Biopython code that builds the backbone (N, CA, C, O; Angstrom):
import numpy as np
from Bio.PDB.StructureBuilder import StructureBuilder

atoms = [
    (1, "MET", "N", (-21.286, -31.612, -53.216)),
    (1, "MET", "CA", (-22.465, -32.487, -53.177)),
    (1, "MET", "C", (-22.120, -33.757, -52.402)),
    (1, "MET", "O", (-21.113, -34.396, -52.706)),
    (2, "PRO", "N", (-22.932, -34.143, -51.403)),
    (2, "PRO", "CA", (-22.633, -35.368, -50.647)),
    (2, "PRO", "C", (-22.759, -36.594, -51.507)),
    (2, "PRO", "O", (-23.537, -36.610, -52.461)),
    (3, "ALA", "N", (-22.007, -37.617, -51.185)),
    (3, "ALA", "CA", (-22.028, -38.869, -51.940)),
    (3, "ALA", "C", (-23.383, -39.562, -51.678)),
    (3, "ALA", "O", (-23.941, -39.473, -50.585)),
    (4, "LEU", "N", (-23.883, -40.240, -52.696)),
    (4, "LEU", "CA", (-25.095, -41.030, -52.547)),
    (4, "LEU", "C", (-24.762, -42.263, -51.737)),
    (4, "LEU", "O", (-23.676, -42.826, -51.876)),
    (5, "GLU", "N", (-25.710, -42.698, -50.868)),
    (5, "GLU", "CA", (-25.506, -43.881, -50.064)),
    (5, "GLU", "C", (-26.815, -44.619, -49.820)),
    (5, "GLU", "O", (-27.900, -44.041, -49.876)),
    (6, "CYS", "N", (-26.680, -45.905, -49.549)),
    (6, "CYS", "CA", (-27.830, -46.756, -49.262)),
    (6, "CYS", "C", (-28.464, -46.294, -47.943)),
    (6, "CYS", "O", (-27.762, -46.068, -46.957)),
    (7, "VAL", "N", (-29.771, -46.160, -47.934)),
    (7, "VAL", "CA", (-30.500, -45.698, -46.735)),
    (7, "VAL", "C", (-30.316, -46.675, -45.580)),
    (7, "VAL", "O", (-30.404, -46.264, -44.423)),
    (8, "THR", "N", (-30.070, -47.923, -45.844)),
    (8, "THR", "CA", (-29.977, -48.945, -44.807)),
    (8, "THR", "C", (-28.556, -49.159, -44.315)),
    (8, "THR", "O", (-28.279, -49.027, -43.123)),
    (9, "CYS", "N", (-27.644, -49.495, -45.246)),
    (9, "CYS", "CA", (-26.287, -49.889, -44.849)),
    (9, "CYS", "C", (-25.261, -48.758, -45.014)),
    (9, "CYS", "O", (-24.123, -48.882, -44.561)),
    (10, "LYS", "N", (-25.654, -47.682, -45.649)),
    (10, "LYS", "CA", (-24.746, -46.511, -45.858)),
    (10, "LYS", "C", (-23.600, -46.763, -46.834)),
    (10, "LYS", "O", (-22.659, -45.972, -46.892)),
    (11, "LYS", "N", (-23.663, -47.850, -47.599)),
    (11, "LYS", "CA", (-22.611, -48.042, -48.634)),
    (11, "LYS", "C", (-22.837, -46.979, -49.681)),
    (11, "LYS", "O", (-23.977, -46.629, -49.989)),
    (12, "THR", "N", (-21.728, -46.452, -50.241)),
    (12, "THR", "CA", (-21.803, -45.425, -51.214)),
    (12, "THR", "C", (-21.833, -45.974, -52.632)),
    (12, "THR", "O", (-21.610, -47.167, -52.834)),
    (13, "GLU", "N", (-22.097, -45.141, -53.594)),
    (13, "GLU", "CA", (-22.160, -45.572, -54.975)),
    (13, "GLU", "C", (-20.794, -46.055, -55.474)),
    (13, "GLU", "O", (-20.730, -46.737, -56.497)),
    (14, "ASP", "N", (-19.701, -45.718, -54.779)),
    (14, "ASP", "CA", (-18.384, -46.204, -55.122)),
    (14, "ASP", "C", (-18.225, -47.678, -54.695)),
    (14, "ASP", "O", (-17.419, -48.412, -55.267)),
    (15, "GLU", "N", (-19.007, -48.097, -53.680)),
    (15, "GLU", "CA", (-18.882, -49.453, -53.137)),
    (15, "GLU", "C", (-19.873, -50.457, -53.746)),
    (15, "GLU", "O", (-19.600, -51.657, -53.777)),
    (16, "THR", "N", (-21.027, -49.961, -54.232)),
    (16, "THR", "CA", (-22.037, -50.842, -54.731)),
    (16, "THR", "C", (-22.985, -50.085, -55.668)),
    (16, "THR", "O", (-22.974, -48.854, -55.685)),
    (17, "ALA", "N", (-23.792, -50.790, -56.433)),
    (17, "ALA", "CA", (-24.762, -50.150, -57.288)),
    (17, "ALA", "C", (-25.931, -49.676, -56.435)),
    (17, "ALA", "O", (-26.425, -50.408, -55.578)),
    (18, "LEU", "N", (-26.360, -48.464, -56.676)),
    (18, "LEU", "CA", (-27.510, -47.906, -55.931)),
    (18, "LEU", "C", (-28.666, -47.678, -56.884)),
    (18, "LEU", "O", (-28.486, -47.436, -58.077)),
    (19, "HIS", "N", (-29.889, -47.765, -56.301)),
    (19, "HIS", "CA", (-31.122, -47.551, -57.060)),
    (19, "HIS", "C", (-31.934, -46.552, -56.294)),
    (19, "HIS", "O", (-31.834, -46.473, -55.069)),
    (20, "LYS", "N", (-32.761, -45.764, -57.013)),
    (20, "LYS", "CA", (-33.586, -44.770, -56.386)),
    (20, "LYS", "C", (-35.034, -45.327, -56.219)),
    (20, "LYS", "O", (-35.612, -45.853, -57.169)),
    (21, "CYS", "N", (-35.583, -45.203, -55.033)),
    (21, "CYS", "CA", (-36.917, -45.675, -54.760)),
    (21, "CYS", "C", (-37.937, -44.794, -55.536)),
    (21, "CYS", "O", (-37.867, -43.566, -55.476)),
    (22, "PRO", "N", (-38.870, -45.428, -56.254)),
    (22, "PRO", "CA", (-39.860, -44.615, -57.010)),
    (22, "PRO", "C", (-40.897, -43.934, -56.132)),
    (22, "PRO", "O", (-41.665, -43.110, -56.630)),
    (23, "ILE", "N", (-40.946, -44.246, -54.850)),
    (23, "ILE", "CA", (-41.922, -43.651, -53.969)),
    (23, "ILE", "C", (-41.343, -42.523, -53.163)),
    (23, "ILE", "O", (-41.890, -41.420, -53.197)),
    (24, "CYS", "N", (-40.249, -42.740, -52.427)),
    (24, "CYS", "CA", (-39.694, -41.742, -51.544)),
    (24, "CYS", "C", (-38.377, -41.143, -52.050)),
    (24, "CYS", "O", (-37.850, -40.204, -51.454)),
    (25, "PHE", "N", (-37.851, -41.689, -53.149)),
    (25, "PHE", "CA", (-36.653, -41.198, -53.807)),
    (25, "PHE", "C", (-35.346, -41.387, -53.013)),
    (25, "PHE", "O", (-34.322, -40.792, -53.348)),
    (26, "ARG", "N", (-35.391, -42.212, -51.969)),
    (26, "ARG", "CA", (-34.136, -42.548, -51.240)),
    (26, "ARG", "C", (-33.413, -43.605, -52.035)),
    (26, "ARG", "O", (-34.006, -44.312, -52.850)),
    (27, "TYR", "N", (-32.125, -43.701, -51.788)),
    (27, "TYR", "CA", (-31.290, -44.695, -52.509)),
    (27, "TYR", "C", (-31.131, -45.944, -51.667)),
    (27, "TYR", "O", (-31.106, -45.885, -50.438)),
    (28, "PHE", "N", (-31.020, -47.099, -52.361)),
    (28, "PHE", "CA", (-30.834, -48.358, -51.688)),
    (28, "PHE", "C", (-29.967, -49.256, -52.600)),
    (28, "PHE", "O", (-29.916, -49.073, -53.816)),
    (29, "CYS", "N", (-29.287, -50.237, -51.961)),
    (29, "CYS", "CA", (-28.452, -51.148, -52.718)),
    (29, "CYS", "C", (-29.224, -52.452, -53.020)),
    (29, "CYS", "O", (-30.319, -52.648, -52.493)),
    (30, "ASP", "N", (-28.683, -53.311, -53.833)),
    (30, "ASP", "CA", (-29.351, -54.586, -54.167)),
    (30, "ASP", "C", (-29.581, -55.450, -52.948)),
    (30, "ASP", "O", (-30.595, -56.140, -52.845)),
    (31, "GLU", "N", (-28.625, -55.411, -52.013)),
    (31, "GLU", "CA", (-28.733, -56.251, -50.798)),
    (31, "GLU", "C", (-29.934, -55.856, -49.940)),
    (31, "GLU", "O", (-30.505, -56.707, -49.258)),
    (32, "HIS", "N", (-30.326, -54.580, -49.961)),
    (32, "HIS", "CA", (-31.396, -54.119, -49.111)),
    (32, "HIS", "C", (-32.668, -53.758, -49.845)),
    (32, "HIS", "O", (-33.555, -53.118, -49.279)),
    (33, "ALA", "N", (-32.766, -54.165, -51.109)),
    (33, "ALA", "CA", (-33.949, -53.931, -51.894)),
    (33, "ALA", "C", (-35.124, -54.789, -51.462)),
    (33, "ALA", "O", (-34.946, -55.952, -51.099)),
    (34, "HIS", "N", (-36.297, -54.237, -51.499)),
    (34, "HIS", "CA", (-37.550, -54.960, -51.235)),
    (34, "HIS", "C", (-38.261, -55.115, -52.556)),
    (34, "HIS", "O", (-38.683, -54.128, -53.158)),
    (35, "HIS", "N", (-38.399, -56.348, -53.016)),
    (35, "HIS", "CA", (-38.986, -56.617, -54.346)),
    (35, "HIS", "C", (-40.451, -56.975, -54.215)),
    (35, "HIS", "O", (-40.850, -57.745, -53.342)),
    (36, "MET", "N", (-41.251, -56.390, -55.115)),
    (36, "MET", "CA", (-42.646, -56.755, -55.193)),
    (36, "MET", "C", (-43.102, -56.608, -56.660)),
    (36, "MET", "O", (-42.935, -55.556, -57.277)),
    (37, "SER", "N", (-43.666, -57.669, -57.181)),
    (37, "SER", "CA", (-44.177, -57.700, -58.558)),
    (37, "SER", "C", (-43.137, -57.199, -59.568)),
    (37, "SER", "O", (-43.458, -56.432, -60.475)),
    (38, "GLY", "N", (-41.890, -57.644, -59.396)),
    (38, "GLY", "CA", (-40.836, -57.324, -60.349)),
    (38, "GLY", "C", (-40.237, -55.939, -60.203)),
    (38, "GLY", "O", (-39.410, -55.543, -61.024)),
    (39, "ARG", "N", (-40.622, -55.202, -59.196)),
    (39, "ARG", "CA", (-40.075, -53.856, -58.988)),
    (39, "ARG", "C", (-39.298, -53.858, -57.679)),
    (39, "ARG", "O", (-39.545, -54.682, -56.798)),
    (40, "ALA", "N", (-38.352, -52.921, -57.562)),
    (40, "ALA", "CA", (-37.533, -52.797, -56.321)),
    (40, "ALA", "C", (-37.830, -51.492, -55.649)),
    (40, "ALA", "O", (-38.033, -50.462, -56.292)),
    (41, "PHE", "N", (-37.854, -51.558, -54.311)),
    (41, "PHE", "CA", (-38.146, -50.392, -53.462)),
    (41, "PHE", "C", (-37.163, -50.402, -52.304)),
    (41, "PHE", "O", (-36.492, -51.402, -52.052)),
    (42, "CYS", "N", (-37.083, -49.263, -51.593)),
    (42, "CYS", "CA", (-36.137, -49.146, -50.490)),
    (42, "CYS", "C", (-36.655, -49.823, -49.223)),
    (42, "CYS", "O", (-35.879, -50.169, -48.333)),
    (43, "SER", "N", (-37.975, -50.009, -49.149)),
    (43, "SER", "CA", (-38.568, -50.610, -47.932)),
    (43, "SER", "C", (-39.884, -51.286, -48.263)),
    (43, "SER", "O", (-40.477, -51.031, -49.312)),
    (44, "GLN", "N", (-40.333, -52.138, -47.377)),
    (44, "GLN", "CA", (-41.615, -52.811, -47.515)),
    (44, "GLN", "C", (-42.772, -51.802, -47.514)),
    (44, "GLN", "O", (-43.694, -51.959, -48.315)),
    (45, "PRO", "N", (-42.766, -50.788, -46.665)),
    (45, "PRO", "CA", (-43.857, -49.806, -46.709)),
    (45, "PRO", "C", (-43.954, -49.077, -48.055)),
    (45, "PRO", "O", (-45.061, -48.804, -48.519)),
    (46, "CYS", "N", (-42.841, -48.761, -48.681)),
    (46, "CYS", "CA", (-42.861, -48.111, -49.996)),
    (46, "CYS", "C", (-43.430, -49.040, -51.033)),
    (46, "CYS", "O", (-44.235, -48.627, -51.867)),
    (47, "ALA", "N", (-43.021, -50.292, -50.992)),
    (47, "ALA", "CA", (-43.542, -51.297, -51.936)),
    (47, "ALA", "C", (-45.073, -51.437, -51.784)),
    (47, "ALA", "O", (-45.798, -51.448, -52.779)),
    (48, "GLU", "N", (-45.542, -51.539, -50.560)),
    (48, "GLU", "CA", (-46.971, -51.672, -50.326)),
    (48, "GLU", "C", (-47.724, -50.426, -50.741)),
    (48, "GLU", "O", (-48.821, -50.525, -51.290)),
    (49, "PHE", "N", (-47.151, -49.234, -50.486)),
    (49, "PHE", "CA", (-47.796, -48.009, -50.878)),
    (49, "PHE", "C", (-47.964, -47.914, -52.380)),
    (49, "PHE", "O", (-48.989, -47.434, -52.864)),
    (50, "PHE", "N", (-46.954, -48.372, -53.132)),
    (50, "PHE", "CA", (-46.977, -48.320, -54.579)),
    (50, "PHE", "C", (-48.132, -49.149, -55.135)),
    (50, "PHE", "O", (-48.831, -48.700, -56.043)),
    (51, "PHE", "N", (-48.340, -50.362, -54.599)),
    (51, "PHE", "CA", (-49.358, -51.249, -55.112)),
    (51, "PHE", "C", (-50.701, -51.139, -54.432)),
    (51, "PHE", "O", (-51.726, -51.484, -55.020)),
    (52, "PHE", "N", (-50.710, -50.658, -53.189)),
    (52, "PHE", "CA", (-51.953, -50.589, -52.429)),
    (52, "PHE", "C", (-52.190, -49.184, -51.908)),
    (52, "PHE", "O", (-52.543, -49.007, -50.742)),
    (53, "GLU", "N", (-52.001, -48.183, -52.755)),
    (53, "GLU", "CA", (-52.141, -46.792, -52.344)),
    (53, "GLU", "C", (-53.557, -46.572, -51.772)),
    (53, "GLU", "O", (-54.552, -46.976, -52.373)),
    (54, "PRO", "N", (-53.618, -45.926, -50.607)),
    (54, "PRO", "CA", (-54.953, -45.696, -50.011)),
    (54, "PRO", "C", (-55.878, -44.856, -50.885)),
    (54, "PRO", "O", (-55.430, -43.974, -51.616)),
    (55, "GLU", "N", (-57.163, -45.141, -50.799)),
    (55, "GLU", "CA", (-58.139, -44.346, -51.541)),
    (55, "GLU", "C", (-58.220, -42.991, -50.911)),
    (55, "GLU", "O", (-57.998, -42.830, -49.711)),
    (56, "GLU", "N", (-58.550, -41.988, -51.750)),
    (56, "GLU", "CA", (-58.691, -40.610, -51.219)),
    (56, "GLU", "C", (-60.094, -40.378, -50.721)),
    (56, "GLU", "O", (-60.407, -39.289, -50.242)),
]
sb = StructureBuilder()
sb.init_structure("model")
sb.init_model(0)
sb.init_chain("A")
sb.init_seg("    ")
for serial, (resi, resn, name, xyz) in enumerate(atoms, 1):
    if name == "N":
        sb.init_residue(resn, " ", resi, " ")
    sb.init_atom(name, np.array(xyz, "f"), 0.0, 1.0, " ", f" {name:<3s}", serial, name[0])
structure = sb.get_structure()
């Protein structure tokens, strides 16, 4: 199984703490987290999608 790594900087879980994005499930580190309303995401688009999901 490949090592988990930050989607942005490629640091592995051995180098830093990683978190899973609740939208796209990619992993990101604290340094590259995008925070919105107390939650952390891997990117600004994922953060915006979570809070401003388009109407169907």
